[in-house]
N, C-alpha and C positions, 0 to 999 in steps of 0.2 A: 436891452438884452445884449449879452456879449456873444451869443451864438450867431454865426453868420454863414449862410450857404449861398455861394455865388451862382444863382440860377441863370441858365441860358436856355430857355425853353423853345422847343420847335414842334413837338407833336401837336400841340394845341393850335397850330396854324393850319392844320388839315381841316377839311370840312367838318361841320358839327356832327354829322352822322357817324363819325369815327369814335365818338366818346360822349360821355355825359359829365358836365362840370358839376362838382358838388364838394362839400367839405366832409371831413370825417365825423362820425357820431361821437360826441364827447364821452369820456370815461370818468369814473368817479374819483379814483385816487391813484394816478400813475406814478410808478417808481421805476427808476432805471435799473435794469438787471445787468446789461452788458453794453459796452460801446467800443467800437473798433477805431481807436485813435489813429492807428497807422493808415487805415483806409481813408479816414476823414482827412488826413493830411494830403493824401494823394488827390482827393477831390477838392482841395482848397477850402475845406470847411474849418472855420474857427470855432472850436468847441466852447460852449458855455459851462455853466454849473450843471451838476447832475439834475437839479430841479428843472432847469431850462430845457435840458435834453429830454427829460421825461415828458414835459408839456408838449414839445414839438413833435417828438416821435411817438407820441400816443395819439396825435391828431387833435389834441385839445387846443393847440395854438398854431395858427398858420404862419409860417415864417415869411418875411418880406421876400417878394419875388416868386413865391410858389404859385402854381396854377393847378390846383388839385382836380383830377379828372379820373373817371373810370373808363377804361378802354373796352370796346366791344369786339368780339370775335366769335367764330363758330368753331366746330371741330368734330372729328371722329373720336368717340370715346368707346374703347373696346370694340371698334369696328362699326359702331352705329353712329350715324351722322346727326348732330344737333345743330340746327341752322342758326341758333343764337345762344351763345354763352356769354363770356365777358367777365370783367373784374367784379365778381359777386361779393368779394370781401377785401378788395384792395383799391388803393387810390395812388395814381402817379402824382407825387408832389410836384415834380418838375425834373429838369435835367441840369447837369453841370458839365463843364469841360474839365477833364482830369489833367494831371501834370504832364501827360504826353499828348494832350490835345484831343483825346478821345471823348466822345459824347457818352455820358452815363445817365441812366434813369435812376431816380430815387423814389422808391415806392413803399407805401405803408401796406402791410398785409395783416388783415384782421381788424380793419378800421371801421367796420359797420356796413349796413345794408346799402346796396346801390340798385338801380333799375335792373341789373343783371343777376341779382341774388337768387332769383326763382324762390324756392322755399327755404333758403338758408338764412341764418341769422347775421351773416356778414362778419362774424367774429372768429377768433382763433383762441385756442386754449394754450396753456403754458408748454405742454409737452411738444407739440409740433413746432412751436416757435423756437424752442431751444434745440430741437433736432435739426431744423433747417439751418439755424445759425451755425451749429457745430459742423454739420456735414458740408455746407458750402465753403466754410473756411478750411476744412480738412482737404476738400477738393483743390482749393487754391494752392495749398501747400504741396499737394501731390503733383501739381503742374498740369491739371486738367481744366480746360475752359469751363467757367462756372459763373453763375451769379454770386454776389458776395453779400455778406451780412454787415450792416453798419450799426444797428442798435436793436436791442430787445428791451421791451418795457412791460412790466406787469401793470394791469389796468385797475386792479382793486375790485373788479367785478367778477361774479361767478358766471360761467358759461355752461349751459345745459347741454350735455351730450347724453351718454347712458346714465350719467350722474352729474352732479354739479362739480365743475372744475375751475381752477383759477384762470382768469382771462389774461391774454398777453397780445402784444403786437410786435411784429418783426418789421424792421426797415431793411428792404432788399435793394441792392444796387445791381444794375444790369446794363450791358451795352445797349440793349433796348428790350422791350417786351413785345416786339413784333413776332408773331407766330405763323406757322403754316395755317392755322385756323383763322388768322386775321385776313389772309388772302381768300380763304374759303368763304368767309362771311360775305364779301362783296361779289364773289363769283356766283354763289348760290342764289343771290338776289338779282342777278343780271345787272348789277350796278357797275357797269364797265367804266364809267367815269371815275367812280370811287376806286376801282381796281387800278386804273392808270395812275391816279394820284398816289395810291399806296406803293405801287411799283416804283415810281419816280423817287418817292421819299426813301424807300428802302435801299435803292441803288445808291443814292447820294450819301446815305448814312453809313452803309456797311460795305458796299461793293462798287466803289466809284469807277473801277476798271471794266465793269460789266456793261457792254454796249448793246445788249439785246436781252430779251427774256430768256433765250437759250443760254446765254453766257451767265445770267444770274442763276438759272437752275443748276448749271454745272458747278458754279462756285459754291452754292449752298450744299450741293451733294458732297463736294470734297470736304467741307467742314464737318458735315454730319457723319460721314464715314470715319474720319479721324477721331471724332468725339466718341462714337459708340465703341470703336476698338479700344480707345483709352479706358473707357468704362470696363470693358471685358478684361483688359490686361491687369486690373486690380481687383477683379472679382465682384464688381458692382452690378447691382440689379436696380434699374430705375423704378420699375413697378407700375408706372402709369405713362407709357410712351404714346399717349394720345396725340393727335395732331395739334391740339391746343397747348400741349406741353413740349412742342418742338420749336425752339426759338431759332429764327433765321440767322441770328448772329453766330450760331454754332456753340452756344454756351449751354451747360447743364442748367435746367430750370425746374423748379418744383420738386423738392425733396419730401414728398408726402410719405408713401409707404416704402421709400427707398431703403436699401439694405446692402451690406457687404456679406458675401458668402463666408461661412466658416468651413464646414465640410464641403468639398467640391463635388458637384454633380451638374451636368449641363442643363438639366431641366428644372433647376431649383427655382422656386417661386416663394416669395414672402408675402406679397401684397394680399391682404384679406379680401379684396374685391376682384382679384384675378383668378376666377374659379376655373377657367379653361387653360391657364398657363400661356395666355397670349403673349405676355411680356416676361416670360421666363428668361433666365440668364442667356442661354444659347440662342433663343429666338429674337433677341434684340437686333441681331444683324439682319434678319429678314424684315423685321418691322420697320426699320429705318428706310428700307427700300420701298415698302408699302406707303409710308408717310410721304416720301419724296414723289411717289406717283400721284398722290392727292395734290401736292403742291404743283406738280407739272400740269395737272388738269386745270387748275385755277389760273394758270398763265396763258392758256391757249387763246382766250379772247384778245390778248394783247398783240397777237400776231395776225397780220392781214390775211395770210394764206393759212387757214386753219389745218388743212390736210397736211401741208408741209410741216407745220408746227407739231402736230401729233406724231408724225414719223420721227422728227428729230428729238422731241422730248422723250418718246418711247425708247429710242436708242440710248439716250443719256441715262435713263433709269435702268434699262436692261444691262448697262455696263457696270452697275453697282456691285453685283455679286463678285465679279473678278477684282474690282477695286478693294472690296472688303477683305477678300482672301489674301491679296497681296499685302495690304496694310496689317492684317492680323498676323501674317507670317513674319513680317519684319518686327512687329511688337513682341511676339511670343518667342521667336528665336533669340531676341535680345534678353528675354527673361531667363534663358538657359545659357547665356554668355556668348552668344554668336552675333557678331556685329555685321558680318557679310554673309547672309544665308545663301546656301546653294542647294541644288537638288538633293533631296533626302532629309534635309533639316526639318522640314515641316512634319515629316513622318515621325521624326524623333520627338518633337513636341507632342504630337497626337498620341503617341504611345505612352508618354508620361501622363497625359491627362486621363487616358483610359485606366492606367494603374491607380491614379489618384481617386477616380470615381469608384472603382471596384474596392479599393482599400480604405475608403472614407478618410482620405488625407485632407488636412487643412490646407486650403488654397494659399493663403498668405504665407504661412509658416513653411510650407513645403518649398515654395519658390525662393523665399529668403534664405532658407538653410542650405540651398544648393551652393551658395558661396562659402559655406563652412564645411562642417563634417557631420552634421546631425540630420541630414535629409531623410535617411532611411528610417529614422525614429518616428517619422510622421505616418508610417504605414503600419497597419495592424499586423501584417506579416512582412517584416522588413526584407526577407529573402526575395520577395517578388520584385523588389526595387534593384537588386544587385546586378542582374544582367543588363538592365537598361543603363544603370550607372556606368558600367564598364564601357559600353558603347559610347555613351555621352562624354566620359572623361577622355577617351581617345580622340573624339572629335574636337574638343575645346583646346587640346594641346596645340592646335593649328591657329588659335586665336590669340590676339594680343590683349592682355589684361582682362580676361573674362570675369574674374571676381569683381573687379571694379565696375564693369558694365552691369553685372547682375545687381550689385548693391545700389546702383543708381536708378534702376527701374523697378526693383522689387521692394516695396515698402516693408519696413520692420514692424510697423504698427498701423492699424486702421481703426476707424470707429466701429468696433464690434457691437452687434445689436444688443447683447446683454449688458454691455457697459453703458450704452446709450440709454437703455431702459432704466438701469440703476441710477443714472444721472438724473433722469426725469423724475423718478420717484423721490429722490433726495430733494430736488428743487421744489416739488409739491409740498414737501415738509418744511421748506424754507432754507434748506442747506444747499448753497450754490458751490461749495467746495469741489464736489466731483466734476461739475461743469467746468470750473476754472482749471482743474488739473488736466482734464481731457483737452481743453483748448491749448494749454501750454505744451503738452506732449505731442499732440497731433500737428503742431506747427513745424515739427522736425521729423516727418514720417520716414525718411530714408536713413536716419541715424539710429544706431543701437543706443538705447537709453536704459542702462542697468537699473536705475532707480524706478523705472516704470515697467519692469519685466512682467509684472502681474497683468498689465493691460495687453500683453501679447498673447495671453493664454486663451485658447478656445473655451467656450462655455462648458461648465459641468452639466450633467444631464438635467438637473433641476433649474439651470439657468438658461437653457435653450429658448430662444424667442421663435415661436412657431409661425407668427404672423405679424406683419406691420400694418399700420393703419393710416389713412388720410386724416386730416385734422378737421374735416367738415362734419 
């Protein structure tokens, strides 16, 4: 075999109760759909033939040095606690050290049943696999911390959902798959030895400067605040911000019912399972605070004086709303060309957002067109924009190069839901050209690409995607 992955595994050195070792369930006829050669080079992977890649990244063949295992964790799902979840359809193949010395997980997603599958089949179908591949790489190009996609393989098997669908497996790369829910698993069981082992491993892997549980909490909070504000700045809605989908590395993980807004409204929801709007666009800022409170609770047993820990942890979590507001203010004033925000600038942004919501303006195109001359065209009644525009233009005369700033933070193109759905339907029919085109265009999201102008258009009424779905 010419394929070589330089594994350097560490998670498997933790106690056995952290995971279950097992191999993937074989598939019948794996074929390679996509492979990320640039990422492979960063990971030190020597790629083999397409046939070899398909065998390894379908799970049919275990590469030398791999240590396949399914990780266990718990989590709050839509506010309700599940004491045991885990990798129900995924296997950690192992870890590598990338070109910068960073440790990265390589995980198969859709690789078959594990002890944590509950009633699931452990499989994934083609649509969610291509969606996550596309969105994770689009996020990387947008400069937002994210898991990455290394490979997508068609299995040759049919997966039963509402109907029979083509099966597929995604190979995901992450700084780690340690979640808030991983800590919750050991905390809920009163397994404080396991909790201490997990704490030590997490600090060593992600936060070596954290010299206490409080320092770890504050460091994780900072990354989560920055991450969620970055999501909001591009109109992204995760859809399932459960604690088991909150990675302690600060990366975006699990693009299940994830979606980008077309028409702006703060309470927008796409996820078909979010019936109460818990994870709506605007509520993401509140939910990340809630998730960090759950993480803080799981750290309390690590501190000798629990009363003192509760007080300090509570103060750290309660400081989050102010952190989020400050981070949001800096991100969104940049979106209107202001690099050094001052009093009143946040009001200017909020007034624009109210206009956008009332006038059903497109989120991405409105912000992008501020650096040109067509912003008022995004509004059903353009005259409502004119007064705001006059105030805004007077303000940015005091800024250096506001147009360049806006173009650097306001993408020209995003993975619009209707285009993603069209890509999936084409792929089901065997046509990968729309996927390949989207991948090429989304690799340069901040550039105007005249040849791809059609991909910047909002959906027509008959193209609107009303709901997005998990792949389970």
